[in-house]
C-alpha positions in Angstrom: -70.7 3.8 25.3 -72.8 7.0 25.1 -74.8 7.4 21.9 -73.5 10.3 19.8 -75.1 11.9 16.8 -73.5 10.0 13.9 -73.3 13.0 11.6 -71.3 14.9 14.2 -69.4 11.9 15.4 -68.0 11.1 11.9 -67.8 14.8 10.8 -70.2 14.1 7.9 -70.3 16.6 5.0 -72.6 16.5 2.0 -71.5 18.1 -1.3 -72.2 17.8 -5.0 -75.7 17.9 -6.5 -78.1 17.7 -3.6 -81.0 17.0 -5.9 -79.3 14.2 -7.7 -81.1 10.8 -7.6 -77.8 8.9 -6.8 -75.4 9.2 -3.9 -71.7 8.3 -3.7 -70.3 7.7 -0.2 -66.5 8.1 0.1 -64.5 6.6 3.0 -60.8 7.1 3.6 -58.0 4.9 4.8 -55.5 5.1 7.6 -53.6 8.3 8.1 -55.9 10.5 6.0 -59.4 12.0 6.3 -62.2 13.0 4.0 -60.3 15.8 2.2 -58.2 13.1 0.6 -61.1 12.6 -1.8 -61.3 16.2 -3.0 -59.6 15.8 -6.4 -61.4 12.6 -7.2 -64.8 13.8 -6.0 -64.8 17.0 -8.2 -65.3 14.8 -11.2 -68.7 13.6 -9.9 -70.1 16.7 -8.2 -72.4 17.8 -11.0 -74.3 14.6 -11.3 -74.2 13.0 -7.8 -74.8 13.8 -4.2 -71.5 13.2 -2.4 -71.2 12.1 1.2 -67.9 12.4 3.0 -67.1 11.2 6.6 -64.1 10.7 8.8 -63.5 7.4 10.5 -63.6 7.9 14.3 -60.1 8.8 15.4 -59.3 10.7 12.2 -59.9 14.2 10.8 -62.7 16.1 12.4 -64.4 13.2 14.0 -65.4 13.8 17.7 -62.3 13.1 19.8 -64.4 11.6 22.7 -65.9 9.0 20.3 -62.6 7.1 20.0 -62.7 4.5 22.8 -59.7 2.3 22.3 -61.4 -0.9 23.5 -64.2 -0.4 21.0 -62.0 0.1 17.9 -60.0 -3.0 18.0 -61.3 -4.3 14.7 -63.0 -3.0 11.6 -66.5 -4.0 12.6 -66.8 -0.9 14.8 -66.0 1.4 11.8 -68.5 -0.5 9.8 -71.2 0.1 12.4 -70.4 3.8 12.4 -70.8 3.9 8.6 -74.1 2.2 8.9 -75.2 4.7 11.5 -74.4 7.5 9.1 -76.4 5.7 6.4 -79.3 5.4 8.7 -79.2 9.0 9.7 -79.1 10.1 6.1 -81.7 7.5 5.0 -79.3 6.2 2.4 -80.3 3.1 0.3 -78.6 1.9 -2.9 -75.8 4.3 -2.6 -72.5 3.8 -4.4 -69.7 3.2 -2.0 -66.0 4.2 -2.7 -63.5 3.2 -0.1 -59.7 3.2 0.2 -57.7 0.5 2.1 -59.2 0.5 5.6 -62.2 2.3 4.3 -62.7 -0.3 1.5 -62.9 -3.2 4.0 -65.1 -1.2 6.2 -67.5 -0.8 3.3 -67.5 -4.5 2.6 -68.4 -5.3 6.2 -71.1 -2.7 6.3 -72.6 -3.9 3.0 -72.6 -7.5 4.2 -74.5 -6.4 7.4 -77.1 -4.3 5.7 -77.1 -5.1 1.9 -79.7 -2.5 1.0 -77.5 0.4 1.9 -75.1 0.1 -1.1 -75.8 -0.9 -4.7 -72.2 -1.4 -5.6 -68.7 -1.2 -4.1 -65.5 0.4 -5.5 -62.5 -0.8 -3.5 -59.2 1.0 -3.9 -56.0 -0.7 -2.8 -57.9 -3.1 -0.6 -56.6 -6.1 1.3 -58.6 -8.7 3.3 -55.6 -9.9 5.2 -52.1 -8.6 5.5 -50.3 -11.7 7.0 -48.7 -14.5 5.1 -50.3 -17.8 6.2 -50.6 -21.2 4.6 -50.9 -20.7 0.8 -52.0 -17.1 1.2 -49.5 -14.3 0.6 -50.6 -11.1 2.4 -47.3 -9.4 2.1 -46.1 -9.4 5.7 -44.9 -11.8 8.3 -45.8 -11.4 12.0 -42.2 -10.4 12.6 -42.5 -7.7 10.0 -45.6 -6.3 11.8 -44.0 -6.6 15.3 -41.1 -4.5 14.0 -43.6 -1.9 12.9 -45.3 -1.9 16.3 -41.9 -1.6 18.1 -40.9 1.3 15.9 -44.1 3.1 16.6 -43.5 2.6 20.4 -39.9 3.5 20.4 -39.4 6.2 17.7 -42.8 7.4 16.5 -41.6 10.5 14.6 -38.8 8.6 12.9 -41.2 5.8 12.0 -43.7 8.2 10.4 -40.9 9.9 8.5 -39.9 6.5 7.0 -43.4 5.0 6.6 -45.1 7.9 4.7 -42.9 7.9 1.6 -42.9 4.1 1.5 -46.7 4.1 1.4 -47.1 7.1 -0.9 -44.4 6.2 -3.4 -44.2 8.8 -6.2 -40.8 10.3 -5.2 -41.3 12.9 -8.0 -44.1 14.4 -5.9 -42.4 14.8 -2.4 -45.2 17.1 -1.2 -47.5 14.0 -1.1 -45.2 12.1 1.3 -44.9 15.2 3.5 -48.6 15.6 3.6 -49.1 12.0 4.6 -46.3 12.2 7.2 -47.8 15.3 8.8 -51.2 13.7 8.9 -49.9 10.6 10.6 -47.9 12.7 13.2 -51.1 14.6 14.0 -52.7 11.4 15.3 -51.9 10.5 18.9 -49.3 7.7 19.1 -51.4 5.2 21.0 -54.3 5.7 18.6 -52.0 5.0 15.6 -51.0 1.7 17.3 -54.7 0.7 17.9 -55.8 1.6 14.3 -52.9 -0.2 12.7 -53.4 -3.3 14.8 -57.1 -3.3 13.8 -56.0 -3.2 10.2 -52.9 -5.5 10.1 -54.3 -8.2 12.4 -57.7 -8.4 10.6 -58.7 -11.3 8.5 -61.7 -10.7 6.2 -61.1 -13.3 3.6 -64.5 -15.0 4.4 -66.2 -11.6 4.3 -65.2 -10.8 0.8 -66.7 -14.0 -0.4 -70.1 -12.9 0.9 -70.2 -9.8 -1.3 -73.3 -9.9 -3.4 -73.0 -6.4 -5.0 -71.1 -5.4 -8.2 -67.5 -4.8 -7.1 -64.8 -2.8 -8.8 -61.2 -3.3 -7.6 -58.8 -0.5 -8.4 -55.2 -1.2 -7.8 -52.0 0.7 -8.4 -48.5 -0.6 -9.1 -45.7 -0.9 -6.5 -48.1 -0.8 -3.6 -46.0 -1.9 -0.7 -49.1 -2.6 1.4 -51.0 -4.7 -1.2 -48.8 -7.0 -3.3 -50.2 -8.3 -6.6 -51.0 -11.7 -5.1 -53.6 -10.0 -2.8 -55.2 -8.2 -5.6 -55.5 -11.4 -7.6 -56.9 -13.2 -4.6 -59.6 -10.5 -4.2 -60.5 -10.7 -7.9 -60.8 -14.5 -7.7 -62.8 -14.6 -4.5 -65.3 -11.7 -5.0 -68.0 -13.1 -7.3 -68.2 -11.1 -10.5 -65.7 -8.5 -9.5 -63.9 -6.3 -12.1 -60.3 -5.5 -11.7 -58.7 -2.3 -13.1 -54.9 -1.8 -12.8 -54.4 1.9 -12.6 -51.8 3.9 -14.4 -50.5 4.9 -10.9 -48.1 3.8 -8.2 -48.1 3.7 -4.5 -50.8 2.9 -1.9 -52.7 6.2 -2.2 -53.5 6.7 -5.9 -56.5 8.9 -5.2 -54.0 11.4 -3.9 -51.1 10.8 -6.4 -53.3 10.2 -9.5 -56.8 11.4 -8.9 -57.7 11.9 -12.5 -56.8 8.3 -13.2 -58.9 7.0 -10.3 -61.9 9.1 -11.4 -61.5 7.9 -15.0 -61.6 4.3 -13.8 -64.5 4.9 -11.4 -66.8 6.7 -13.9 -68.0 3.8 -16.0 -68.6 1.7 -12.9 -70.6 4.5 -11.2 -72.6 5.4 -14.3 -73.6 1.8 -14.9 -75.6 1.8 -11.6 
């Protein structure tokens, strides 16, 4: 695959205090892009340099960069993140990732441990499938039904999927935003990205984390049941778990002040 400038490839933007000694890197999850962090990031812009990027296939990333055969698992996204870190000469940065972005950060940190000093993982899951004694929240039949719905009735699927993931029915504008964002992604790309997420198994990778890790989890998250959060907390050495006063799978959108409040002591202790 042709080598592309990683800052253009991932639509990298730098904000906050450019002279600050510490940097926070934010990485979004499926169906959103870097602007999803705006309300959280504003709480840190005076004291930190802030780095935002779009995963390839999302937001303002270069369209030609998304080669389906390359992005069949999360390692490709992790390599992109490391390319951005190299281009910006980042070391000991603070990483904040949501869902897909959270696991991407874990993989990147395991590959190049000096890039990040600590990891904040929001609504993260290492494995979505039920197997043996592990309860990931979904059976393979559940996921096959999702894939079939995307193939057969993409718009109808997005209309139903967005409010389920977002929760917070008292804020219907959030579900509409998420639905419109998903519909803006080409249908075949949605299928590829979701398969790379739902079929992944990173249970061994989380046990390799050697950095301080903060787990932020909301209630009634249809994608990440309590058993998964407890599993992460048990298997990430020294991790800290904070249950947010928030609901749904995207608390950084539905309750950004609560997320920022939980992040601040972890960030400031670095």
